C-alpha positions in Angstrom: 0.1 0.0 0.0 1.7 3.4 -1.0 1.7 6.2 1.2 -1.3 8.1 -0.2 -3.7 5.2 0.2 -2.5 4.8 3.8 -3.1 8.6 4.4 -6.6 8.1 2.6 -7.5 4.7 4.9 -6.2 6.4 8.1 -8.2 9.7 7.6 -11.2 7.5 6.7 -11.0 5.6 9.9 -10.5 8.9 12.0 -13.5 10.5 10.2 -15.9 7.2 10.8 -14.7 7.1 14.4 -15.4 10.8 15.0 -18.9 10.4 13.6 -19.6 7.4 15.8 -18.6 9.3 18.9 -20.7 12.1 18.1 -23.7 9.9 17.5 -23.1 8.4 20.7 -22.8 11.2 22.4 -26.2 12.5 21.0 -27.8 9.3 22.1 -26.7 9.0 25.4 -27.6 12.7 26.2 -31.3 12.0 24.9 -33.2 11.0 28.3 -36.9 11.2 27.3 -38.5 11.2 23.7 -41.9 11.9 23.0 -43.4 11.2 19.5 -46.7 11.3 17.7 -47.6 10.2 14.0 -46.1 13.1 12.5 -43.7 14.9 15.0 -41.0 14.0 17.4 -39.3 15.7 20.8 -36.5 14.8 22.4 -35.8 15.9 26.0 -31.9 16.1 26.5 -30.2 16.0 29.8 -29.4 19.6 29.5 -33.2 20.6 29.2 -33.7 18.9 32.9 -32.8 21.4 35.5 -33.9 19.3 38.4 -35.9 16.1 39.3 -37.4 14.7 42.4 -38.3 11.1 43.0 -42.0 11.3 43.5 -42.5 7.4 43.4 -45.1 5.6 45.9 -47.1 2.5 45.8 -45.2 1.0 43.2 -45.4 3.7 40.8 -42.2 4.8 39.7 -42.7 8.7 38.9 -40.3 11.5 38.7 -41.2 15.2 38.9 -39.1 17.0 36.2 -38.4 20.7 36.3 -37.1 22.1 32.9 -34.3 24.4 32.3 -35.0 27.3 29.8 -31.6 26.5 28.2 -32.1 26.2 24.5 -35.7 27.2 25.1 -36.3 23.6 26.2 -39.7 24.6 28.0 -41.3 26.6 25.3 -40.1 23.8 22.7 -41.9 21.1 24.8 -44.9 23.0 25.3 -45.2 23.8 21.8 -44.9 20.0 20.9 -47.4 19.1 23.2 -50.0 21.9 22.2 -49.4 21.2 18.6 -50.3 17.6 19.1 -53.2 18.2 21.5 -55.9 15.3 21.2 -53.5 13.0 19.5 -51.8 9.9 20.8 -48.3 10.0 21.9 -45.6 7.5 22.7 -43.0 7.9 25.3 -39.4 6.6 25.1 -37.0 6.5 27.9 -33.4 5.6 26.8 -34.6 4.9 23.3 -37.0 2.3 24.8 -41.0 2.6 24.6 -42.1 3.0 28.1 -45.7 4.4 27.3 -47.9 3.8 24.3 -50.8 5.9 22.7 -51.2 8.3 25.7 -54.2 10.6 24.8 -52.9 14.3 25.0 -55.8 16.3 26.5 -55.6 19.6 28.1 -51.9 20.9 28.1 -50.9 22.9 31.3 -48.0 25.1 31.6 -44.7 23.6 32.0 -43.3 26.4 34.2 -43.3 24.7 37.5 -42.6 21.2 36.0 -44.3 18.0 35.1 -44.7 14.3 36.3 -43.2 11.4 34.2 -44.0 8.0 34.8 -40.9 5.7 34.2 -42.8 2.4 34.7 -40.3 0.3 36.6 -37.9 0.6 39.3 -35.0 -0.4 36.9 -35.9 2.7 34.7 -35.9 4.9 37.7 -32.7 3.7 38.8 -31.2 4.3 35.3 -32.8 7.8 35.1 -31.3 8.8 38.4 -27.9 7.3 37.3 -28.1 9.2 33.9 -28.9 12.6 35.6 -26.1 12.3 37.9 -23.5 11.7 35.6 
């Protein structure tokens, strides 16, 4: 293999590795995702200002307060209001945790919102991801 082929090969490997690292970083920051038939919203870690474990009686719920970094609060509110009266799916760590939730009346997100994580394993993982 001549030098120009070696340089091309090494450069290609470096670019591919860089792209893979970037995509892994994007995926790992994505905590919760909300989707309807025609739209999608990703709630990244940087959008979550704080959370509080509100679990009781075998329900695994967190109360999430949104930061206004990157306009997270208005973006999520817009997503929810645009999809009012539609069915929504919720994904945690890229796994479906709630299916076909009917979006009825949308309340202000200024003080936060409750999110059911379905089980103790998801709750523990949520806490772990948030504390990294």
